[in-house]
C-alpha positions in Angstrom: 46.3 115.4 110.4 50.0 116.0 110.0 52.5 113.4 109.0 54.5 114.0 112.2 51.7 112.5 114.3 52.6 109.1 115.8 51.1 106.0 114.3 49.4 105.3 117.7 47.7 108.7 117.4 46.8 108.1 113.8 45.3 104.8 114.5 43.2 105.9 117.4 42.3 109.4 116.3 39.5 108.8 113.9 38.9 105.1 113.3 35.2 105.1 114.1 32.7 104.3 111.4 30.8 107.2 110.0 27.4 108.0 111.4 24.3 106.4 109.9 23.8 107.6 106.4 25.9 107.6 103.3 29.4 106.3 103.8 32.0 106.9 101.0 32.3 103.8 98.8 29.3 102.0 100.2 26.2 100.9 98.3 23.0 102.9 99.3 20.9 99.7 99.8 18.6 99.8 102.8 19.7 97.7 105.9 16.3 96.1 105.7 17.3 94.6 102.4 20.5 93.0 103.7 20.8 89.2 103.3 22.0 86.9 106.1 25.8 86.8 106.1 27.3 84.0 104.1 29.5 81.8 106.4 33.2 82.7 105.7 35.9 80.4 104.7 37.8 81.1 107.9 36.6 83.1 110.8 38.7 85.8 112.6 41.6 85.7 110.2 42.3 89.0 108.6 44.8 89.9 105.9 44.4 86.5 104.3 46.9 84.9 102.0 46.4 81.6 100.2 49.3 80.2 98.1 48.9 78.7 94.6 48.4 74.9 94.8 51.9 73.5 95.6 52.5 69.8 95.4 48.7 69.3 95.7 48.3 71.6 98.7 47.0 75.0 99.4 48.6 76.9 102.3 46.9 79.7 104.2 48.2 82.3 106.6 46.8 85.6 108.0 46.7 87.9 110.9 45.2 86.6 114.2 43.2 88.9 116.5 45.8 88.7 119.2 48.6 89.9 116.8 51.0 87.7 118.6 51.9 84.8 116.3 52.1 83.5 112.7 50.0 80.5 111.7 49.8 78.3 108.6 47.1 75.9 107.5 47.3 73.4 104.7 44.6 71.5 102.7 44.3 69.8 99.3 41.2 71.9 98.5 40.3 75.6 99.1 37.2 74.6 101.2 39.3 72.2 103.2 41.2 75.2 104.7 38.0 75.9 106.7 38.6 73.0 109.0 42.4 72.4 108.6 44.5 72.4 111.7 46.6 75.5 112.3 50.3 75.2 112.9 51.9 78.0 114.9 55.3 78.4 113.1 56.5 81.5 115.0 55.6 83.5 118.1 56.7 87.0 118.9 59.4 87.4 121.6 58.3 88.4 125.1 60.2 91.7 124.8 62.2 93.9 122.5 62.3 94.0 118.7 59.2 92.2 117.1 57.6 92.0 120.5 54.7 94.2 119.4 51.9 93.8 116.9 52.4 91.0 114.3 50.6 91.8 111.1 49.8 90.5 107.6 52.1 87.5 106.9 52.4 86.3 103.4 53.8 82.8 102.4 55.8 82.4 99.2 57.7 79.5 97.6 60.8 80.9 96.0 63.7 78.8 94.6 62.8 75.7 96.6 62.4 77.4 99.9 59.5 78.9 101.8 59.5 82.6 102.9 57.1 84.5 105.1 57.1 88.3 104.9 55.4 89.9 107.9 55.2 93.2 109.7 56.1 93.5 113.4 56.2 96.2 116.1 58.4 96.3 119.2 57.3 95.5 122.7 57.8 99.1 123.9 56.1 100.5 120.8 53.7 98.1 119.2 53.2 100.5 116.3 56.9 100.8 115.4 56.1 98.5 112.4 58.9 97.1 110.2 59.0 94.2 107.7 60.8 91.0 108.5 61.4 87.7 106.7 61.2 84.1 107.9 62.8 81.2 105.9 62.2 77.5 105.8 64.3 75.0 103.8 61.8 72.2 104.4 59.2 71.0 101.9 56.3 71.4 104.4 55.7 74.9 105.6 53.5 73.5 108.4 56.6 72.2 110.2 57.5 74.8 112.9 61.0 73.3 113.2 61.9 74.4 109.7 61.4 78.1 110.2 64.1 80.6 111.2 64.2 84.4 111.2 66.2 85.5 108.2 66.4 89.2 108.6 64.6 92.6 108.6 63.8 93.6 105.1 65.5 97.0 104.7 64.0 99.6 102.5 65.1 103.1 101.6 63.8 104.7 104.8 63.7 103.3 108.4 60.0 104.0 108.8 56.6 102.4 109.2 56.6 99.6 106.7 54.2 96.7 106.1 52.2 94.5 103.7 55.1 93.3 101.6 54.2 91.0 98.7 56.5 89.6 96.0 56.0 88.3 92.4 58.2 87.2 89.5 57.9 88.7 86.0 60.0 88.5 82.9 63.0 87.0 84.7 63.0 89.4 87.6 61.5 89.3 91.1 59.8 92.3 92.5 58.7 93.5 96.0 55.7 95.8 96.5 54.9 97.2 99.9 53.3 100.0 101.8 55.3 102.6 103.7 55.3 106.0 105.3 57.7 108.1 103.3 59.3 111.1 104.9 57.8 114.5 103.9 54.8 112.8 102.2 51.8 113.8 104.2 49.9 110.5 104.0 49.8 107.5 106.2 51.1 105.0 103.6 51.9 104.9 99.9 52.8 101.9 97.6 56.3 101.2 96.4 58.0 98.7 94.1 61.6 97.6 93.8 63.5 94.7 92.1 64.9 92.2 94.4 68.5 90.8 94.6 67.3 87.8 96.6 64.1 87.1 98.6 65.2 89.3 101.5 67.2 92.1 99.9 66.2 94.9 97.5 68.4 95.4 94.4 67.1 98.8 93.4 65.8 102.0 95.0 62.0 102.1 95.5 59.6 103.7 93.1 56.4 105.2 94.5 53.6 104.0 92.3 50.6 105.0 94.2 49.7 107.5 96.9 46.2 108.1 98.4 44.7 111.2 96.8 41.2 110.3 95.8 38.2 110.6 98.1 37.7 106.9 98.5 41.4 106.5 99.5 41.4 109.0 102.4 38.4 108.1 104.5 39.6 108.1 108.1 43.2 107.8 107.0 45.2 108.4 103.9 46.1 104.9 103.1 47.3 102.7 100.2 48.3 99.2 101.5 47.8 95.5 101.1 49.1 95.1 97.5 48.5 91.9 95.5 49.7 91.2 92.0 47.9 89.3 89.2 49.5 88.9 85.7 47.0 88.1 83.0 46.1 89.1 79.4 49.2 91.1 78.7 49.0 93.2 81.8 50.2 93.4 85.4 47.3 94.1 87.7 48.0 95.3 91.2 45.1 95.6 93.7 45.5 97.5 96.9 43.4 98.6 99.9 42.5 102.1 101.0 41.1 104.2 103.8 40.4 103.2 107.5 39.9 99.6 108.5 36.2 99.9 109.1 33.3 99.8 106.6 35.0 102.4 104.5 37.9 100.1 103.7 37.9 99.2 100.0 40.0 98.1 97.1 41.6 99.9 94.2 43.4 98.8 91.1 46.7 99.7 89.4 47.5 98.4 85.9 50.6 98.3 83.8 51.5 96.7 80.5 53.3 93.4 80.9 56.0 94.8 78.7 56.4 98.0 80.6 59.2 99.0 83.0 57.5 98.3 86.2 60.0 100.5 88.1 58.8 103.5 86.1 55.9 105.3 87.9 54.5 106.4 84.5 53.9 102.7 83.6 51.1 102.4 86.2 47.5 103.7 85.8 45.1 103.9 88.7 41.5 103.0 88.1 39.5 106.2 89.1 37.0 104.5 91.3 37.3 101.7 93.8 36.7 98.2 92.4 35.5 96.4 95.5 33.5 98.1 98.3 31.2 97.3 101.2 27.8 96.0 100.2 24.9 96.0 102.7 22.9 93.7 100.4 25.3 90.9 101.1 26.2 92.0 104.6 29.8 92.4 103.7 31.7 95.4 105.1 35.2 96.7 104.7 36.4 94.2 102.1 40.1 94.3 101.4 43.7 93.2 102.0 43.2 90.6 99.3 45.3 88.1 97.4 44.7 85.8 94.4 45.0 82.1 93.9 43.7 79.5 91.4 40.9 77.0 91.9 41.5 73.2 91.8 40.7 73.1 88.1 43.9 75.0 87.5 42.1 77.7 85.5 39.6 79.6 87.5 41.0 82.7 89.3 40.0 83.2 92.9 39.8 86.4 94.9 40.7 86.0 98.6 39.9 88.9 101.0 38.7 89.7 104.4 35.4 91.4 105.4 33.2 91.9 108.4 29.5 90.9 108.3 28.4 94.1 110.2 29.0 97.8 109.6 28.9 99.4 113.1 31.9 98.7 115.4 32.3 99.4 119.1 35.7 100.9 119.9 38.8 100.7 117.7 38.3 98.7 114.5 41.9 97.5 114.8 40.9 95.4 117.8 37.6 94.2 116.5 38.4 90.5 115.8 35.7 89.7 113.2 37.5 90.3 109.9 36.8 86.9 108.3 38.6 85.3 105.3 36.4 84.9 102.3 36.9 83.6 98.7 34.9 84.0 95.5 35.4 83.6 91.8 37.2 86.4 90.0 35.6 87.0 86.6 37.0 88.8 83.6 35.6 91.5 81.3 35.7 91.1 77.5 38.6 93.6 77.4 40.7 91.4 79.6 40.4 93.4 82.8 39.3 91.7 86.0 35.6 92.0 87.1 35.4 91.9 90.9 31.6 92.2 91.4 30.5 92.6 94.9 31.7 90.9 98.1 29.7 87.8 98.7 32.2 85.0 99.2 32.0 82.3 101.7 33.2 78.7 102.1 31.4 77.1 99.2 33.0 75.7 96.0 34.3 78.2 93.4 33.9 76.2 90.2 
């Protein structure tokens, strides 16, 4: 497919799951061996994001199947998010800018304020996706009255932009996001820039990953959904790749904590995917993850979405059953993360 194709055509052109048989990135286990799906933490919430514990509370947000609003939940425990009431803190307008698909919100506490980064299309073109920022000065992000639209987050190019995440490191704040870059013949690559404030970039973007490996180009050529984890003298950056069906999977970029993160050469991509569909646990298309820490303040937790079936009727984008799941993130002796296989549910982590 050419880069000049519209996003609508790209999304609808080849989203179907591969025919029965070997699917790139999937385990070869027999369907007969599949276990009953583990109940998820939260049903029908894709692109999940759970904050670190803040003033004794975890806060959750994610994409809803209708793609029409932004929700937040809060609970004192991770498992409590399963039954926590949802607060609708923003709805898309009936027409015009941001009146299209609303995707992948992330909630961050920065300098005493709450910010939500989200992607939105327009009512006359739901796939004209750009990144926007909401701000709340109130202590409780569940309070809808506290939220106002701050601005569109402008990047180097006015193009398809989504999945912004932010992290602070060595006195600087960074933004990492997915975008279609002109003259690059892929759907989305990953970019990083330093921030002047929570809604403005201070530097030009650096492209740190583009989909080139077989497992990154199944259905679509996609790198998206970045999430940062700083541990053991390194900055780990996970991301998701390929189409949003059972071929969806996660990859890993790594940089030294002392490196210049704006230098593309600082980042190394792990050759193979690090988290893939697993029929033995009935988990398909795991991805768009984030990280948090369990109630003990020590145990790292992987948060992601996955379906509990492989075959999808129609367009995977409109299949509602990407569920939020959590599981313990383990560590290898060399200080790198060990992701294991997707099996997470709503049970305790520690």
